[in-house]
Structure formats: structure tokens, C-alpha cells
C-alpha positions as CSV (number, residue, x, y, z in Angstrom):
1,M,10.5,-30.0,230.4
2,A,13.9,-28.3,229.9
3,N,14.7,-30.8,227.3
4,A,11.4,-30.3,225.5
5,E,12.0,-26.5,225.6
6,H,15.5,-26.9,224.2
7,S,14.2,-29.3,221.6
8,G,11.5,-26.8,220.6
9,R,14.0,-24.0,220.3
10,T,16.2,-26.2,218.1
11,V,13.4,-27.2,215.8
12,A,12.3,-23.5,215.6
13,A,15.9,-22.4,214.8
14,E,16.3,-25.1,212.2
15,A,12.9,-24.1,210.6
16,F,14.0,-20.4,210.7
17,G,17.3,-21.3,209.1
18,A,15.6,-23.4,206.4
19,R,13.2,-20.5,205.7
20,A,16.2,-18.1,205.4
21,V,18.0,-20.5,203.1
22,G,14.9,-21.0,201.1
23,A,14.3,-17.2,200.8
24,A,17.9,-16.7,199.7
25,G,17.6,-19.5,197.1
26,G,14.4,-18.0,195.9
27,R,16.0,-14.6,195.4
28,L,18.9,-16.3,193.6
29,H,16.6,-18.1,191.2
30,L,14.7,-14.8,190.7
31,A,17.9,-13.0,189.9
32,R,18.8,-15.8,187.5
33,A,15.5,-15.5,185.7
34,G,16.0,-11.8,185.4
35,L,19.4,-12.2,183.9
36,W,18.1,-14.7,181.4
37,L,15.4,-12.2,180.5
38,I,18.0,-9.5,179.9
39,A,20.0,-11.9,177.7
40,A,16.8,-12.6,175.7
41,V,16.1,-8.9,175.3
42,L,19.6,-8.3,174.1
43,A,19.3,-11.2,171.6
44,V,16.0,-9.9,170.3
45,R,17.5,-6.5,169.9
46,Q,20.4,-7.8,167.9
47,L,18.1,-9.8,165.7
48,A,15.9,-6.7,165.1
49,V,18.9,-4.5,164.3
50,V,20.2,-7.0,161.7
51,L,16.9,-7.8,160.0
52,S,15.7,-4.2,160.0
53,T,18.8,-3.0,158.2
54,P,18.1,-2.4,154.5
55,R,19.4,-5.0,152.0
56,G,22.9,-4.3,150.8
57,E,23.9,-3.0,154.2
58,R,23.4,-6.2,156.2
59,L,25.0,-9.6,155.9
60,T,27.4,-8.0,153.4
61,D,29.8,-10.9,153.4
62,L,27.1,-13.4,152.5
63,E,25.5,-11.0,149.9
64,T,28.7,-11.2,147.8
65,W,27.2,-14.4,146.6
66,V,23.8,-13.0,145.7
67,G,22.9,-13.6,142.0
68,P,20.6,-11.6,139.8
69,Q,17.5,-13.6,140.8
70,G,18.1,-13.1,144.5
71,V,19.5,-16.6,145.0
72,L,22.9,-17.2,146.4
73,H,25.4,-18.9,144.1
74,V,29.1,-18.9,143.4
75,E,30.5,-18.4,140.0
76,G,34.2,-18.1,139.6
77,S,36.5,-17.5,142.5
78,L,35.4,-16.8,146.1
79,Y,38.0,-14.0,146.2
80,D,36.8,-12.0,143.2
81,S,35.5,-9.7,145.9
82,T,37.6,-8.8,148.9
83,R,34.6,-9.1,151.2
84,F,35.0,-12.8,151.6
85,T,37.9,-13.2,154.0
86,G,37.4,-16.9,155.0
87,T,39.5,-19.8,154.1
88,P,38.7,-22.0,151.1
89,F,37.4,-24.6,153.6
90,A,34.9,-22.1,154.9
91,G,33.8,-21.4,151.4
92,L,33.4,-25.2,150.8
93,V,31.2,-25.5,153.9
94,L,29.1,-22.6,152.8
95,K,28.6,-23.9,149.3
96,P,25.6,-26.1,150.2
97,L,23.8,-22.9,151.2
98,T,24.1,-21.4,147.8
99,R,20.7,-22.8,146.7
100,A,18.9,-21.0,149.5
101,A,17.0,-17.8,148.8
102,E,18.6,-14.7,150.2
103,Q,15.8,-13.8,152.6
104,A,15.5,-17.3,154.0
105,L,19.2,-17.6,154.4
106,G,19.4,-14.2,156.2
107,W,16.8,-15.2,158.8
108,G,18.3,-18.7,159.2
109,W,21.9,-17.4,159.4
110,T,21.0,-14.8,162.0
111,F,19.0,-17.2,164.2
112,G,21.7,-19.8,163.8
113,T,24.4,-17.3,164.9
114,L,22.4,-16.3,167.9
115,L,22.1,-20.0,168.9
116,L,25.9,-20.4,168.5
117,V,26.4,-17.4,170.8
118,V,24.1,-19.0,173.5
119,A,26.0,-22.3,173.2
120,L,29.3,-20.5,173.5
121,G,28.1,-18.7,176.7
122,L,26.9,-22.0,178.2
123,V,30.1,-23.9,177.5
124,A,32.2,-21.0,178.9
125,A,30.1,-20.8,182.0
126,R,30.4,-24.6,182.7
127,A,34.2,-24.4,182.2
128,L,34.9,-22.0,185.1
129,P,37.7,-23.3,187.4
130,R,36.4,-25.5,190.2
131,P,35.2,-25.2,192.9
132,V,32.4,-22.9,191.9
133,G,29.9,-21.4,194.4
134,R,26.2,-22.0,194.0
135,R,25.5,-18.4,193.1
136,T,28.2,-18.3,190.5
137,A,27.0,-21.6,189.0
138,L,23.5,-20.3,188.7
139,L,24.3,-16.8,187.4
140,A,27.4,-17.5,185.2
141,A,25.5,-18.7,182.1
142,P,23.1,-15.7,181.6
143,V,25.8,-13.2,182.4
144,A,28.2,-14.9,179.9
145,V,25.5,-14.8,177.2
146,S,24.6,-11.2,177.9
147,L,28.2,-10.1,177.7
148,L,28.6,-11.9,174.4
149,M,25.5,-10.3,173.0
150,I,26.7,-6.7,173.7
151,S,30.3,-7.4,172.5
152,L,31.5,-5.7,169.3
153,P,32.7,-9.1,167.8
154,V,29.2,-10.7,168.1
155,R,27.5,-7.6,166.8
156,N,29.8,-7.4,163.8
157,T,29.4,-11.1,163.1
158,L,25.7,-10.7,163.0
159,W,25.8,-7.6,160.8
160,L,28.4,-9.0,158.4
161,G,27.2,-12.6,158.2
162,Q,30.5,-14.0,159.3
163,T,31.5,-17.4,160.6
164,S,33.9,-16.2,163.4
165,I,31.7,-17.7,166.2
166,V,32.3,-21.2,164.8
167,P,36.0,-21.7,165.4
168,V,35.8,-20.3,169.0
169,L,32.9,-22.6,169.9
170,L,34.7,-25.6,168.3
171,V,37.9,-24.9,170.3
172,L,35.9,-24.6,173.5
173,L,34.1,-27.8,172.8
174,G,37.3,-29.6,171.9
175,C,39.2,-28.4,174.9
176,L,36.5,-28.3,177.6
177,A,33.4,-30.3,176.8
178,V,34.1,-33.3,174.4
179,R,35.3,-36.6,176.0
180,G,38.2,-38.3,174.3
181,E,41.3,-36.6,173.1
182,R,40.9,-37.5,169.4
183,A,37.4,-36.2,169.3
184,G,38.5,-32.9,170.9
185,G,41.5,-32.7,168.5
186,L,39.2,-33.2,165.6
187,L,37.0,-30.3,166.5
188,I,40.0,-28.0,167.1
189,G,41.4,-29.1,163.7
190,I,38.2,-28.1,162.0
191,A,38.3,-24.8,163.8
192,A,41.8,-24.3,162.5
193,A,40.6,-24.9,158.9
194,F,38.3,-21.9,159.5
195,Q,40.9,-19.8,161.2
196,P,44.5,-21.1,160.6
197,T,46.1,-19.4,163.6
198,V,44.1,-21.7,165.8
199,L,46.9,-24.1,165.1
200,L,48.6,-22.4,168.0
201,F,46.5,-24.7,170.1
202,V,48.6,-27.7,168.9
203,P,51.6,-26.9,171.1
204,L,49.2,-26.1,174.0
205,L,47.7,-29.5,173.8
206,W,51.2,-31.1,173.3
207,F,52.8,-29.5,176.3
208,T,49.8,-30.2,178.6
209,G,50.0,-33.9,177.9
210,R,47.2,-34.2,175.4
211,R,49.4,-35.4,172.6
212,R,46.8,-37.5,170.9
213,A,44.6,-34.4,170.7
214,A,47.5,-32.4,169.3
215,G,48.0,-35.0,166.6
216,A,44.3,-35.2,165.8
217,T,44.2,-31.4,165.5
218,A,47.0,-31.3,163.0
219,A,45.6,-34.2,161.0
220,A,42.1,-32.8,160.9
221,F,43.4,-29.4,159.7
222,A,45.5,-31.1,157.0
223,V,42.5,-33.2,155.8
224,C,40.1,-30.3,155.7
225,T,42.6,-28.1,153.9
226,A,43.4,-30.8,151.4
227,L,39.7,-31.5,150.8
228,A,39.1,-27.8,150.1
229,W,42.2,-27.8,147.8
230,A,40.9,-30.8,145.8
231,A,37.4,-29.3,145.4
232,M,38.5,-25.6,144.9
233,A,42.1,-25.7,143.7
234,Q,42.1,-22.2,142.2
235,D,40.6,-20.6,145.3
236,S,43.0,-22.5,147.6
237,Y,46.0,-21.3,145.5
238,T,44.6,-17.7,145.7
239,Y,44.3,-17.9,149.4
240,W,47.4,-19.7,150.5
241,V,49.8,-18.4,147.9
242,H,48.6,-15.2,146.3
243,H,47.0,-13.7,149.4
244,M,49.6,-15.2,151.9
245,A,47.0,-16.8,154.2
246,G,44.5,-14.0,153.8
247,V,46.7,-10.9,154.2
248,G,45.3,-9.3,151.1
249,L,41.6,-9.9,152.0
250,G,39.1,-7.8,153.8
251,G,40.4,-4.4,152.8
252,A,43.6,-2.6,153.6
253,A,45.7,-4.3,156.2
254,D,46.5,-1.0,158.0
255,D,42.8,-0.3,158.5
256,L,41.8,0.3,162.2
257,A,39.6,-2.7,162.1
258,N,42.7,-4.9,161.7
259,Q,43.6,-5.3,165.4
260,S,46.8,-7.4,164.9
261,L,50.5,-6.7,165.3
262,H,50.8,-6.5,161.5
263,G,48.1,-3.9,161.3
264,A,49.5,-1.9,164.2
265,L,53.0,-1.8,162.6
266,L,51.6,-0.7,159.3
267,R,49.6,2.1,161.1
268,L,52.8,3.2,162.7
269,G,54.3,3.9,159.3
270,L,56.5,0.8,159.0
271,N,56.4,-1.2,155.7
272,G,58.5,-3.5,153.5
273,P,61.1,-5.9,154.7
274,L,61.6,-4.0,158.0
275,E,58.0,-4.4,158.9
276,I,57.9,-8.0,158.0
277,A,61.0,-8.8,160.0
278,L,59.7,-6.9,163.0
279,F,56.3,-8.5,162.8
280,A,58.0,-12.0,162.7
281,V,60.1,-11.3,165.7
282,L,57.3,-9.8,167.8
283,G,54.9,-12.5,166.7
284,A,57.3,-15.2,167.7
285,A,57.8,-13.5,171.1
286,V,54.1,-13.2,171.7
287,A,53.4,-16.8,170.7
288,V,56.2,-18.2,172.9
289,L,55.3,-16.1,176.0
290,G,51.6,-16.6,175.5
291,L,52.0,-20.4,175.2
292,R,54.2,-20.6,178.3
293,R,51.6,-18.7,180.3
294,A,48.8,-20.8,178.9
295,V,50.5,-24.1,179.7
296,R,51.1,-22.9,183.3
297,Y,47.5,-21.9,183.9
298,A,46.2,-25.1,182.2
299,R,48.4,-27.2,184.6
300,D,47.0,-25.0,187.4
301,G,43.4,-26.1,186.6
302,Q,42.3,-22.9,184.8
303,L,41.8,-24.5,181.4
304,L,39.3,-21.8,180.2
305,L,41.9,-19.1,181.0
306,A,44.6,-21.1,179.2
307,V,42.3,-21.3,176.1
308,A,41.6,-17.6,176.2
309,I,45.3,-16.7,176.5
310,T,46.2,-19.0,173.6
311,G,43.4,-17.5,171.5
312,C,44.6,-14.0,172.3
313,A,48.1,-14.9,171.2
314,A,46.7,-16.4,168.0
315,I,44.8,-13.3,166.9
316,A,47.7,-11.1,167.8
317,I,50.1,-12.9,165.5
318,S,47.6,-13.3,162.7
319,P,48.3,-11.1,159.7
320,T,44.8,-9.8,159.8
321,T,42.4,-9.9,162.8
322,W,39.2,-8.2,162.1
323,Q,36.8,-7.1,164.8
324,H,34.5,-10.0,164.4
325,Q,37.4,-12.4,165.3
326,L,38.2,-10.9,168.7
327,L,36.0,-13.0,171.0
328,W,39.0,-14.6,172.6
329,V,39.7,-11.5,174.6
330,L,36.2,-11.6,176.2
331,L,36.9,-15.1,177.5
332,A,39.9,-13.8,179.4
333,V,37.6,-12.1,182.0
334,V,37.6,-15.4,183.9
335,G,41.2,-14.7,185.1
336,R,41.4,-13.3,188.6
337,V,43.8,-10.4,189.1
338,G,44.7,-8.5,192.3
339,K,45.2,-9.4,195.9
340,R,42.5,-6.9,197.2
341,A,38.8,-7.5,196.8
342,S,38.5,-3.9,195.5
343,D,41.0,-4.7,192.7
344,R,39.2,-7.8,191.4
345,Y,36.8,-5.8,189.2
346,V,39.5,-3.8,187.3
347,W,40.4,-6.4,184.7
348,P,36.9,-7.7,183.9
349,V,35.5,-4.2,183.7
350,A,38.3,-3.0,181.4
351,V,37.9,-6.0,179.1
352,V,34.1,-5.6,178.9
353,L,34.4,-1.9,178.1
354,V,37.0,-2.5,175.4
355,M,34.9,-5.3,173.9
356,A,31.6,-3.4,174.0
357,L,32.4,0.3,173.4
358,P,34.1,2.2,170.5
359,A,37.6,3.3,171.3
360,K,36.5,6.9,171.2
361,M,34.4,6.4,174.3
362,I,37.3,4.8,176.2
363,L,40.0,7.4,175.5
364,P,39.6,11.2,175.0
365,N,39.8,12.7,171.6
366,M,43.3,14.0,171.9
367,A,46.0,13.8,169.3
368,A,48.6,12.5,171.8
369,L,46.4,9.4,172.5
370,Y,45.5,8.5,168.9
371,T,48.2,5.8,168.7
372,V,46.9,4.2,171.8
373,R,43.2,4.6,170.9
374,D,43.7,3.1,167.4
375,N,45.2,0.0,168.9
376,V,43.3,-0.3,172.2
377,V,41.9,-3.7,171.4
378,L,45.3,-5.0,170.4
379,L,46.7,-3.7,173.6
380,A,44.1,-5.6,175.6
381,V,44.9,-8.7,173.5
382,L,48.6,-8.4,174.2
383,A,48.0,-7.7,177.9
384,A,45.9,-10.9,178.2
385,A,48.4,-13.0,176.3
386,T,51.7,-11.8,177.8
387,A,51.4,-9.4,180.8
388,V,48.3,-9.6,183.0
389,P,49.4,-11.3,186.3
390,F,46.5,-13.7,186.7
391,L,46.5,-15.5,190.1
392,S,47.1,-19.2,190.3
393,R,44.8,-21.4,192.2
394,T,47.6,-22.1,194.7
395,S,47.7,-18.4,195.7
396,P,46.1,-17.7,199.1
397,Y,44.4,-14.7,197.5
398,F,42.6,-16.7,194.7
399,D,39.5,-17.5,196.8
400,A,40.2,-15.2,199.7
401,P,41.3,-11.7,198.6
402,V,42.2,-9.1,201.2
403,P,38.7,-7.9,202.3
404,T,37.6,-4.3,202.1
405,E,37.1,-2.5,205.4
406,Y,33.8,-0.8,205.9
407,A,32.8,2.0,208.2
408,A,30.3,1.5,210.9
409,P,26.8,2.5,209.6
410,V,25.5,5.8,210.9
411,P,21.9,5.7,212.2
412,A,19.4,7.6,209.9
413,R,16.4,9.7,210.9
414,F,14.1,7.6,208.8
415,R,13.3,3.9,209.3
416,R,13.8,2.7,205.8
417,I,17.0,4.5,205.2
418,P,19.2,3.3,203.6
419,L,17.1,1.6,200.9
420,L,20.2,-0.3,199.6
421,P,22.0,-1.4,202.8
422,F,24.5,-3.5,200.8
423,L,26.0,-0.3,199.5
424,R,28.2,0.0,202.5
425,R,30.8,2.8,203.0
426,A,34.3,1.5,202.4
427,L,37.2,3.0,204.3
428,T,39.8,2.3,201.7
429,R,40.4,4.0,198.4
430,P,38.8,2.4,195.3
431,N,41.1,1.3,192.5
432,L,42.3,4.3,190.7
433,L,42.4,2.8,187.2
434,L,38.9,1.5,187.6
435,E,37.7,5.0,188.7
436,L,39.4,6.7,185.8
437,L,37.9,4.2,183.4
438,L,34.4,4.7,184.8
439,I,34.7,8.5,184.9
440,R,35.9,8.5,181.2
441,V,33.1,6.2,180.0
442,T,30.5,8.0,182.0
443,Y,31.5,11.3,180.6
444,A,31.5,9.9,177.0
445,A,28.0,8.5,177.6
446,Y,26.9,11.8,179.0
447,S,28.2,13.6,175.8
448,K,26.4,11.0,173.6
449,V,23.1,11.6,175.5
450,R,23.4,15.3,175.3
451,L,23.8,15.1,171.5
452,A,21.0,12.5,171.2
453,A,18.6,14.8,172.9
454,T,18.2,16.7,169.7
455,G,18.1,13.7,167.4
456,G,21.9,13.3,167.0
457,T,22.4,16.7,165.3
458,I,22.6,20.3,166.6
459,S,20.2,21.6,164.0
460,G,17.7,18.8,164.6
461,G,16.3,20.4,167.8
462,R,16.8,24.1,167.0
463,A,13.2,25.1,166.5
464,R,12.0,23.2,169.6
465,A,14.9,24.6,171.7
466,E,14.2,28.1,170.7
467,E,10.5,27.7,171.5
468,H,11.5,26.5,175.0
469,G,13.8,29.5,175.2
470,H,10.9,31.9,174.6
471,Q,9.0,30.0,177.3
472,I,11.8,30.4,179.9
473,H,12.2,34.1,179.0
474,G,8.4,34.6,179.4
475,I,8.5,33.0,182.9
476,E,11.5,35.1,183.9
477,R,9.7,38.3,182.7
478,F,6.7,37.3,184.8
479,L,8.9,36.8,187.8
480,H,10.9,40.0,187.1
481,I,14.2,38.1,187.0
482,D,15.0,38.5,183.3
483,I,18.4,40.1,183.9
484,E,20.4,38.3,181.2
485,H,20.4,41.1,178.7
486,A,21.2,43.8,181.2
487,V,24.0,41.9,182.8
488,N,25.5,40.7,179.5
489,H,25.7,44.2,178.0
490,A,27.0,45.8,181.3
491,V,29.9,43.2,181.4
492,V,30.7,43.7,177.7
493,K,31.5,47.3,178.3
494,I,34.2,46.5,180.9
495,D,37.0,44.6,179.2
496,W,38.8,43.2,182.2
497,L,35.5,41.9,183.7
498,R,34.5,40.4,180.4
499,D,37.8,38.6,180.1
500,F,37.6,37.4,183.7
501,F,34.1,35.8,183.2
502,D,35.1,34.3,179.8
503,F,38.1,32.7,181.4
504,Y,36.2,31.5,184.4
505,Y,33.4,30.0,182.3
506,T,35.8,28.1,180.0
507,S,38.4,27.0,182.5
508,F,36.9,26.1,185.9
509,H,33.9,23.9,184.8
510,F,36.0,20.7,184.8
511,V,39.1,21.7,186.7
512,V,37.4,22.4,190.0
513,P,35.2,19.2,190.3
514,L,38.1,17.0,189.2
515,T,40.4,18.7,191.7
516,V,37.8,18.2,194.5
517,L,37.4,14.5,193.6
518,G,41.2,14.1,193.4
519,V,41.8,15.6,196.8
520,L,39.0,13.6,198.4
521,Y,40.3,10.4,196.7
522,W,43.8,10.9,198.2
523,R,42.9,12.4,201.6
524,R,39.3,11.4,202.4
525,P,38.5,8.1,200.6
526,V,35.3,7.6,202.6
527,D,34.0,11.0,201.7
528,Y,35.2,10.5,198.1
529,R,32.7,7.7,197.6
530,W,29.8,9.7,199.0
531,A,30.7,12.8,197.0
532,R,31.2,10.8,193.8
533,A,27.8,9.2,194.2
534,S,26.1,12.5,194.7
535,I,27.6,14.2,191.6
536,G,26.9,11.1,189.6
537,F,23.2,11.1,190.5
538,A,23.0,14.9,189.8
539,T,24.5,14.4,186.4
540,L,22.1,11.6,185.6
541,L,19.1,13.8,186.6
542,A,20.5,16.5,184.4
543,L,20.6,14.2,181.4
544,V,16.9,13.5,181.9
545,G,16.4,17.3,181.7
546,F,18.5,17.6,178.6
547,W,16.5,14.8,176.9
548,L,13.0,16.1,177.9
549,Y,13.5,19.8,177.6
550,P,16.1,20.9,175.0
551,L,16.6,24.6,175.6
552,A,18.4,27.3,173.6
553,P,20.7,29.5,175.8
554,P,20.3,33.3,175.6
555,R,23.3,33.7,173.3
556,L,21.6,31.4,170.7
557,M,18.2,33.2,170.7
558,P,18.3,35.3,167.5
559,D,16.0,38.1,168.6
560,L,17.2,38.9,172.1
561,G,20.4,40.7,171.2
562,I,22.6,38.8,173.7
563,I,26.3,39.0,172.9
564,D,28.2,35.7,172.9
565,T,31.3,36.9,174.7
566,V,33.0,33.4,174.6
567,N,32.5,32.2,171.0
568,G,32.0,35.5,169.1
569,V,29.3,36.6,166.7
570,Q,26.9,33.8,165.5
571,D,25.5,33.5,162.0
572,F,21.9,32.6,162.7
573,T,21.2,31.9,159.0
574,K,23.1,28.6,159.2
575,P,21.5,25.4,160.6
576,D,24.5,24.8,162.8
577,Y,26.2,27.8,164.3
578,G,28.5,28.5,167.1
579,T,32.2,27.5,167.6
580,L,31.4,24.4,169.7
581,T,28.5,23.0,167.7
582,A,30.7,20.2,166.3
583,L,31.7,19.1,169.8
584,T,28.6,19.2,172.0
585,N,24.9,19.9,172.1
586,Q,24.5,23.6,172.5
587,Y,20.8,23.2,173.4
588,A,21.5,21.2,176.6
589,A,21.0,24.3,178.8
590,M,18.4,23.2,181.3
591,P,19.5,22.4,183.9
592,S,22.9,24.2,184.0
593,L,25.6,21.7,185.0
594,H,28.0,24.6,184.9
595,F,26.3,25.9,187.9
596,G,25.2,22.5,189.2
597,W,28.7,21.1,189.4
598,S,30.0,24.3,190.9
599,L,27.3,24.2,193.6
600,W,28.2,20.6,194.3
601,C,31.9,21.6,194.7
602,G,30.9,24.5,197.1
603,L,28.6,22.3,199.2
604,T,31.1,19.4,199.3
605,I,33.9,21.7,200.5
606,A,31.5,23.5,203.0
607,I,30.5,20.1,204.5
608,I,34.0,18.5,204.6
609,A,36.5,21.3,205.0
610,P,37.7,21.7,208.6
611,K,38.3,25.5,208.5
612,W,35.7,28.2,208.2
613,W,37.7,30.1,205.6
614,M,38.0,27.0,203.5
615,K,34.2,26.6,203.6
616,A,33.8,30.3,202.5
617,L,36.3,29.9,199.7
618,G,34.5,26.9,198.4
619,L,31.1,28.7,198.4
620,L,32.6,31.5,196.3
621,H,33.0,29.1,193.3
622,P,29.2,28.7,192.7
623,L,28.8,32.5,193.1
624,F,31.4,33.3,190.5
625,T,30.0,30.5,188.2
626,V,26.4,31.8,188.2
627,S,27.7,35.3,187.5
628,A,29.8,33.9,184.6
629,I,27.0,31.8,183.0
630,V,24.6,34.8,183.0
631,A,27.2,37.4,182.0
632,T,28.5,35.4,179.0
633,G,25.0,34.7,177.7
634,N,25.3,30.9,178.1
635,H,22.5,30.3,180.6
636,W,19.2,31.7,181.8
637,V,18.8,32.4,185.5
638,L,16.3,29.6,185.7
639,D,18.9,27.2,184.3
640,A,20.9,27.8,187.5
641,V,17.8,27.0,189.5
642,G,17.5,23.8,187.6
643,G,21.2,23.0,188.3
644,A,20.6,23.5,192.0
645,A,17.6,21.2,191.9
646,V,19.5,18.3,190.3
647,V,22.3,18.8,192.9
648,A,19.8,18.6,195.7
649,G,18.4,15.5,194.0
650,G,21.9,14.0,193.8
651,F,22.6,14.5,197.5
652,G,19.1,13.3,198.3
653,L,19.4,10.1,196.3
654,T,22.7,9.3,197.8
655,Y,21.2,9.7,201.3
656,L,18.2,7.6,200.3
657,F,20.2,4.7,198.9
658,Q,23.2,4.7,201.1
659,G,22.2,6.5,204.2
660,P,24.1,9.3,206.0
661,R,27.8,9.9,205.4
662,A,30.1,7.2,206.9
663,R,32.3,8.0,209.9
664,T,35.9,6.8,210.2
665,V,37.0,5.4,213.6
666,K,38.5,8.9,214.6
667,A,35.3,10.7,213.6
668,A,33.2,8.2,215.5
669,A,35.4,8.6,218.6
670,R,35.1,12.4,218.5
671,A,31.4,12.2,218.1
672,A,31.3,9.9,221.2
673,G,33.5,12.3,223.1
674,T,36.3,9.7,223.7
675,G,39.0,12.0,222.5
676,G,40.2,9.9,219.6
677,G,40.4,6.6,221.5
678,P,39.1,3.3,220.2
679,S,35.6,3.4,218.8
680,P,33.0,1.3,220.5
681,A,32.1,0.0,217.0
682,P,35.3,-0.4,215.1
683,A,35.2,-0.4,211.3
684,K,36.5,-3.9,210.9
685,E,33.6,-5.3,212.9
686,A,31.0,-3.3,211.0
687,K,30.6,-5.9,208.2
688,D,26.8,-5.8,208.2
689,P,24.8,-2.6,208.3
690,A,22.7,-2.1,211.4
691,P,19.0,-1.5,211.2
692,S,18.2,2.2,211.0
């Protein structure tokens, strides 16, 4: 009987384990299907953007061949127009398409490019260094395709009608997918015929023992180039001799779109023999250092990373590297950087942001940063090729980084809280560079949404915003809280008080929240994560308010007589008025984030500060802020109520998703009355959240 009971328990346990594994596998397949759906939506969106663009603005590189009857054909030289930046071999490959009608070629070219992007993502996903976990194996392909779809190189390739996907895909196939060294070398040689700096892969193949592939690459490149020279001698002479391998093509070489060492040196003001000599020296250094690193990682078993590093070195030393040729950088996300688990996301997040967003969203609009901002993609290229310390597979941290320590979960009052138990409270500080990147990009997106709320222009939403202003004013009159005019004119009569409120309004809006976050990051990392999440949710809710209800502040209501103490007298006869109209949406007044962020600061300090006078001092900030926004005419009283509402919503959503604030070991000990001794539930053991 005992044996039967034991056997029954074993069978039940095995059945339960099988069900758990099956449920986990089901969720994994569901996540995979969702990611593929996202990739499909992104592909459809890119297709719609290209094909809905008016003729003459899309596929501009292909349309240089459009004849008077709407049929593509080539008469004379490929390089009569500087729009065609490919090699003569690329032109030779495209010539069979010149009998196709423009519209048919546009559809076919766009669909074909999308298929090449999908193929590129699949090949890259299959080339991840082994061993690969089941979750990674299932999710890598849709994630890779989605990242490619949102990247600037792919978007530019689709918009211009370029061939820059082809050489990258051929190299990946030649290095990672095709069996046989000669077949692989043949593909890489054809890729070099499209993009000559791909010849940098020849020494990579040679030094990694694939000498037949290296020879086949050189031979294939020579044959393709000779074939193009025989068929198009004048174009070949123009490209290889007159334009010096394409330096004179595609517009000015110092254009911001040329993210190569040559373009950066020209933008820095260097030119002539000095620039050429410096470019040669720096290019040689990047090529040698990049190849050494690529060979090392190839021998380490990270061939995809080696290919990405070599590709980055190749585009850095190219005389011109336009935006649609920068896909090599995105492939470098496969490299692992950092010993701590919390540091692993810094490099991939930075690469994705650089490849997907304009440089103005990554760095602030400050003159001191213009040089860095103009070359931010090149800096990422150089970092990947020469500097980023990717981990080798022999490193003990490659598969097992130092884990993040988590605080013990705090029981909640409600059964279903937290809704997202996997968002556990980490005890350690998050990576500072990653935090700064996310804060900057989030604020840039916040500014974009504020402006988009009125159709992208200030004047676009003026009438609607003023109508809403009259609505708010009417509600305040009904509630007998329409004090804006009286307070504004009373303050204007007292110079020192007016100067104080003007200074407070313009100076403390960003300084105080950033200071609070900085102090928490350094002194209270557990509370920093909680506070950061709450202000993030509050700002997100405020953006919804800006979008749905554009509102003119009292100072921009023409018939109320409110004096703009900060910006001066406004000319209401102009569509755009106000000193700051060129910088931000002046009609994003409801809710007031001036007051909302100040209230968040006050409540955060009041909750966390250990001394009563610190709590009181913190609560003075929202009091001064609400006085300043009303006295300067920048907000209605109800705007402050809206700001308080979104802050309450931010704290509420943080509690709903993540549960109560985490406790450190000392705090848990004090709560248990043990006088700071060991906690009965130490943080290191609190790996999984307990049920609420």
C-alpha cells in the first residue's frame, strides 16, 4: 500500500510537472506568435509608408532611371545624376529591370526588399553562438526581424530604393549559412562587387583558416568588376577613377548622412592633403584593430559577432557610408557586455536607440554636443569595431552574469496585487548609462507627443485650445475658484515677488525632480526604482491629457487680460506667439506637470525622508510651484488639480503593477522589531515573489 501510495504521488507529480512544462511552452509559443504579429505589422506599416508617398519622393534612387513614358531605362552614364551611388556592377545587375514599368517595379522592389529583410533576420537568428536556450531559439527570429524593420537603414533603403540589404545578406549567407568555402567566398565576393569595402572580409577569412573562401571572395569580386567594366567601360572608369570609388557620389561628402571617418573629418573642418593623410592613418588603425578583434571572436565561436565587427570596420573606413548602409551596427547587438546581469542591456539598448531614432532624440539640443550628435552613429560604429569589451565564451560571466539581488516581497492588502509579480524590486542600482539614455529618450518622446497633440504645429490647435480655455474658465467661475486674474495682477505690482515667482517657475521644474532622482539613485536605489516608475506613469497619463484636451493657459487667452510675467507681451495677431512657441507646445496645459512633478517630489520626500523637517521642506515645493504657475499666468487652478490626479494615478499604477514599496534587510528587521539583526527573509533568498 505504501508503495502504491508513493507511486501514485510520483505519477501525480510527473503529470503536474508535465502540465507546468506544457503551460510554459504554450505561453512561449503564444509570445512567439505575438512577436511575429508585431513584425508583420511593422512590415505592413513600412510598405504603406513607401507606397503612399507621392511619386518623385519615394524610390528616388530608382526613379533616376525613369523615362518620359514612365518606363525605366538607362541612356548615357549611370552617374549623370549623383543619386545613383552604387558600383557599376550594381548598375549592371539592375539593367534587366529597366524594361519594367515604374509602378510595377516600385511594388516589386518594395516587396522584394521586405523579403530580404526577413531573410536577413532569420539568418542572423540562426547564427547566434551556441548553446542557445529554447526561449531564445523560438523568439530570436521575430525579434531580429522587428528590430530590422524599425531601424533607420532599412527604412531609408525602402524609401530610396537602394540595394544595401543585398551585400549584408550575401555576407551572412557566405559566412554563416552556405556549406563549402568556395560557395561562401563566391557570395561574399559578389557582395564586395556591390560594396567594395566588404573586401575587408578577405583577411578575416584568411586569418580564421578559411583560405579557400578568401581566395574565392577575391576572385569573385575581380570577375564581377571586370564583367561590369567590359559591359559598361565608361561608367566603370567614372566610378573607379573619376569618383575615386564613389567618393563624389550621393551628395556632399561632409553631409551628416555620411557616417564615415572621412565625413566626420570633413565636418570637423579638415580638408586637403592633411585630411586625406589623417583619414588614411585612422582608417588603417580601425581596420587592423577591428580585424584583430573579429578574428579573436571568430575563433571563440562567436562568428556572427566577428562578422558584425568586420562590417563596422568596413563602413567606418569607407569614403562614404550613407545611412542605408549601416546595418552592420545592428548585428553587433549579439555581443554580450558586462559582468552584472543589470549591465547586459546597456549595449543592445544603446545600439537599438542609435539605429532607430534620430540623433536629436538621443542627445539634447545643445551647441556643446553638436559634434557628438552629428557623429553619434559613427561613434557607435567605431565603438563596436574597436572598443566595446565583448565577453568571450570562455569567460565565467558569459552564460552566468552576477545576478541581481532582490528585496523580499512586501505583502499587499489586496489579493491580486502585484499584477506583474515578475517586476521584482532590485536592491542594487541600475546601470547609470542605461538610465540616462532612457530618461533622455523618454523626455524627447514626451516633447514630440506634446507637439503632436496640436497636429505638429503650435498654431494648428490654437482655436480648439482657446475654446477649451473658455470651458475651464467657465467651470472655475461656477466653482468660485477663478482667481488667476486677481493673483496675477496682485503679483505684478510687487517687483520682488514677481521676480521670485518667475525665477521659481523657470528654474525648479527640472532641477528638483532630477535632484530627487539623483539622490535616490545614489543613496536609496530600492526607492529610486519605485519613485522612477511612479513619475514615469504620471508623465504617461499627462501625455494622454495633452493629446485629448489641448488647453490654452490663461496668459494665451486674448480676452482675459492676464499678464505673461515670464515671456513678456504677446502679439495675439500672429498664428504663433510667445517666446517658447518654437520649443514646445504651449497648449499642453492640462494637466499641469509643473505642479504634478513638484507634487511628486514633495510626496516622495515626505514618504522617504527620515526627519520631520525634511518632509515639511519637501512639501513646500509643490506649494511654491502652484503659487508660481497661477501668479505667472501659465496655468489654471484646475490644471493643478489635473496634475495632482495624474500623480495619484502614477503612484496607484506603480502599486498595482509592482506591489508595495520594497524593504531592504535593515528595514525589514526594524519592522520585525529585531533591532537591525538578520532578517527572517533575507533579500538573496527572495528570488520569487510570494503570493499576496
